[in-house]
C-alpha positions in Angstrom: -19.4 -2.7 11.2 -16.2 -2.0 13.2 -16.6 -1.1 16.8 -16.3 2.6 17.6 -12.9 3.6 18.9 -10.8 6.5 20.0 -7.7 8.0 18.6 -5.6 9.9 21.1 -2.5 12.0 21.0 0.3 12.5 23.6 2.2 15.6 22.5 5.6 17.0 23.6 4.8 20.7 23.9 8.4 21.7 23.5 9.4 19.6 20.4 6.0 19.1 18.9 6.5 15.3 18.6 3.4 13.3 18.9 2.6 9.7 20.0 -0.7 8.6 18.4 -2.6 5.7 19.9 -6.0 4.0 19.5 -8.3 2.1 21.8 -11.8 0.7 21.7 -12.1 1.2 25.5 -12.7 4.6 27.2 -10.2 7.0 25.8 -9.5 8.8 29.1 -8.9 5.5 30.8 -6.3 4.6 28.2 -4.6 8.0 28.5 -4.4 7.6 32.3 -2.7 4.2 31.8 -0.1 6.0 29.7 0.4 8.7 32.4 0.9 6.0 35.0 3.3 4.0 32.8 5.3 7.1 32.1 5.4 8.1 35.8 6.7 4.6 36.7 9.1 4.5 33.7 7.2 1.6 32.1 6.1 3.2 28.9 6.7 0.9 26.0 7.6 3.7 23.6 11.2 4.3 24.7 11.6 7.7 23.0 8.5 9.0 24.6 9.6 7.7 28.0 13.1 9.2 27.7 11.8 12.7 26.8 9.1 12.5 29.6 11.9 11.8 32.1 13.9 14.7 30.8 11.3 17.4 30.8 8.4 16.2 33.0 4.7 15.6 32.6 3.9 19.3 32.6 5.4 19.6 29.2 3.1 17.0 27.6 -0.5 17.2 26.6 -2.8 14.1 26.7 -6.0 14.4 24.6 -8.6 12.5 22.6 -8.6 13.7 19.0 -10.9 11.5 17.0 -13.8 9.2 17.9 -14.9 7.0 15.0 -15.6 3.5 13.8 -12.5 4.0 11.5 -10.1 4.6 14.4 -7.5 2.2 13.2 -7.2 3.7 9.7 -7.1 7.2 11.2 -4.3 6.2 13.4 -2.5 4.6 10.5 -2.6 7.8 8.4 -1.6 10.0 11.3 1.4 7.9 12.2 2.5 8.0 8.5 2.0 11.7 8.2 3.9 12.7 11.3 6.6 10.2 10.6 7.2 11.9 7.3 7.8 15.3 8.8 9.9 14.0 11.7 7.3 14.6 14.5 6.2 11.1 15.2 7.2 9.0 18.2 6.1 5.8 16.4 7.7 4.5 13.3 5.5 4.5 10.2 3.5 1.3 9.8 5.2 0.1 6.7 3.3 -2.9 5.3 -0.2 -1.6 5.5 0.5 2.0 4.5 2.7 0.6 1.7 -0.4 -1.2 0.4 -2.3 2.1 0.4 0.4 3.9 -1.5 0.6 1.0 -4.0 -3.1 1.1 -4.6 -3.6 -2.4 -3.1 -5.8 -1.0 -0.2 -8.2 1.9 -0.2 -8.8 4.2 2.7 -12.3 5.7 2.8 -12.6 9.4 2.1 -14.2 9.9 5.5 -10.9 8.9 7.2 -9.0 11.6 5.3 -11.7 14.1 6.2 -11.3 13.3 9.9 -7.6 13.5 9.8 -7.7 16.8 7.8 -10.1 18.2 10.4 -7.6 17.3 13.2 -4.8 19.0 11.2 -6.8 22.2 10.8 -8.0 22.2 14.4 -4.7 21.5 16.1 -1.9 22.5 13.6 -3.1 25.3 11.4 -0.8 27.8 13.0 2.3 25.6 12.8 5.0 26.2 10.3 4.6 22.6 9.0 0.9 22.9 8.5 1.0 23.1 4.6 3.5 20.3 4.5 1.1 18.1 6.4 -1.6 18.9 3.9 0.7 18.1 1.0 1.7 14.8 2.6 -2.0 13.9 3.2 -2.8 14.6 -0.4 0.2 12.4 -1.4 -1.2 9.5 0.5 -4.6 9.9 -1.0 -3.2 10.0 -4.6 -0.5 7.4 -4.3 3.0 8.8 -4.8 3.8 11.9 -6.7 6.4 14.5 -6.0 4.6 17.7 -4.9 7.2 19.4 -2.8 8.1 22.9 -3.8 11.7 22.0 -2.9 11.9 19.8 -5.9 13.1 21.5 -9.0 11.4 20.6 -12.4 8.9 18.4 -10.6 6.9 17.4 -13.6 9.8 15.8 -15.4 11.0 14.1 -12.2 7.5 12.7 -11.7 7.8 11.3 -15.2 11.0 9.6 -14.3 9.7 8.2 -11.1 6.5 6.8 -12.5 7.8 3.3 -13.3 9.5 2.7 -9.9 8.1 1.2 -6.7 6.9 3.5 -4.0 9.9 2.7 -1.7 12.3 3.7 -4.4 10.4 6.8 -5.3 10.4 7.9 -1.6 14.2 7.7 -1.4 14.6 9.5 -4.7 12.3 12.3 -3.5 14.6 13.0 -0.6 17.6 13.1 -2.9 15.8 15.4 -5.3 14.9 17.7 -2.4 18.6 17.9 -1.5 19.5 18.7 -5.1 16.9 21.4 -5.3 19.0 24.2 -3.9 21.9 23.3 -6.3 19.5 23.3 -9.2 17.8 26.6 -8.2 21.2 28.3 -7.8 22.3 27.0 -11.2 18.9 27.5 -12.8 19.2 24.1 -14.4 18.1 20.5 -13.7 20.5 17.8 -12.4 20.5 16.3 -15.9 22.2 19.4 -17.3 24.9 19.6 -14.6 28.5 19.5 -15.7 30.6 16.7 -14.2 32.2 19.2 -11.8 28.8 20.4 -10.6 27.6 16.8 -10.2 30.7 16.1 -8.0 29.9 19.1 -5.9 26.4 17.6 -5.2 27.8 14.2 -4.4 30.2 15.7 -1.8 27.2 17.6 -0.3 25.3 14.4 0.4 27.9 13.5 3.2 27.4 9.8 2.6 28.8 7.7 5.5 29.2 4.3 3.7 30.4 3.0 0.4 27.0 1.3 -0.2 25.2 4.6 0.4 27.2 6.7 -2.0 27.1 3.9 -4.6 23.3 3.9 -4.4 23.2 7.7 -4.8 25.5 7.4 -7.9 23.4 4.5 -9.3 20.1 6.4 -9.0 21.5 9.7 -10.3 22.9 7.7 -13.2 19.5 6.2 -14.0 18.0 9.7 -13.9 20.6 11.1 -16.3 20.2 8.1 -18.6 16.4 8.8 -18.7 17.0 12.5 -19.5 19.4 11.6 -22.3 17.0 9.1 -23.7 14.2 11.7 -23.6 16.3 14.2 -25.4 16.3 16.6 -22.4 19.9 16.7 -21.3 22.7 18.6 -22.9 25.0 15.8 -21.8 25.6 13.1 -24.4 27.6 10.8 -22.1 26.5 9.6 -18.6 29.4 10.5 -16.4 28.0 8.6 -13.4 28.7 5.3 -15.1 32.4 5.2 -14.1 31.8 6.5 -10.6 30.2 3.5 -9.0 33.4 1.5 -8.6 34.8 1.4 -5.1 38.0 3.3 -5.9 36.0 6.1 -7.5 32.9 6.3 -5.2 34.9 6.2 -2.0 36.3 9.7 -2.5 32.8 11.2 -2.0 32.4 9.6 1.5 31.9 12.0 4.4 35.2 11.0 6.2 37.1 11.7 3.0 35.9 15.3 3.1 37.8 16.3 6.3 
C-alpha cells in the first residue's frame, strides 16, 4: 500500500491561481519550506515566485487540502483540472494524464471523490465551479465535448471520436471559438458559406502560417466528414484550396491591420 501523503495548495487570493504540491512528510513543514523559499526568492516555480514578489505573502493562502494514500493521483488530477481553466501554476503533467485520458491507466473512484469534495468545499461559490465539475467528469470518462459553448455537440463528438486525445483537445478549443458564430447564424460550421467561413478564419487571429494552415486543415476535415455524412448543404469543400501559403497567409493576424 502507498504511504499516506498530503496534498497542499498555495493560492493567490487576488487571481485565484493555485500551486498544488504533494509530500509524504508533515504537510505544514512542507508549506513552511515554501514560505521560506518564497521569502528568499528561491521558489522553484518561477510564476509563483514572481507574483509573490509583486503582491506579498499576505495575498497568498497556504493550506493542506487532502490527506490520503492516493496523494500523487489527487495532485495529478488537480493540476490537470486547474491547468485546463487557466488557474494552475504548474503545467499539466502530460504523459501520465494522457494515459488516463487514453484509457491506458485507471484512476480509482476514491481519488475523484476526494478531488470533488475539495472543489465543493473551496470553490462552490466561484464562477468557474461548474466548469471544474465538467472537466472532472471529462477526465473520468475520457474525452468528450461537454462544454455548453460548443454548438451541435453531439455531431462534433461523432467527428472527434476517431482522433487521439491531443487532437481532440485542440479541436475542442477551436469549436468553442466557433460557437458564437454558429449561435449567431443558427447553423453549424459545416453549413457556413465560404464568406462566413472566412470571417471565422480571420477571427482566429493566427500568428503563424503553420497555425492558420492547421486551422484550415482541421476545419476541412470536419467539413469533409459532414459532407460524407450527408449533413452539410455544401457539396464542395472550400477549405481544400486555402491551405497553400499564398492563400492561407491572408488570414494571419498581422495581415488584418
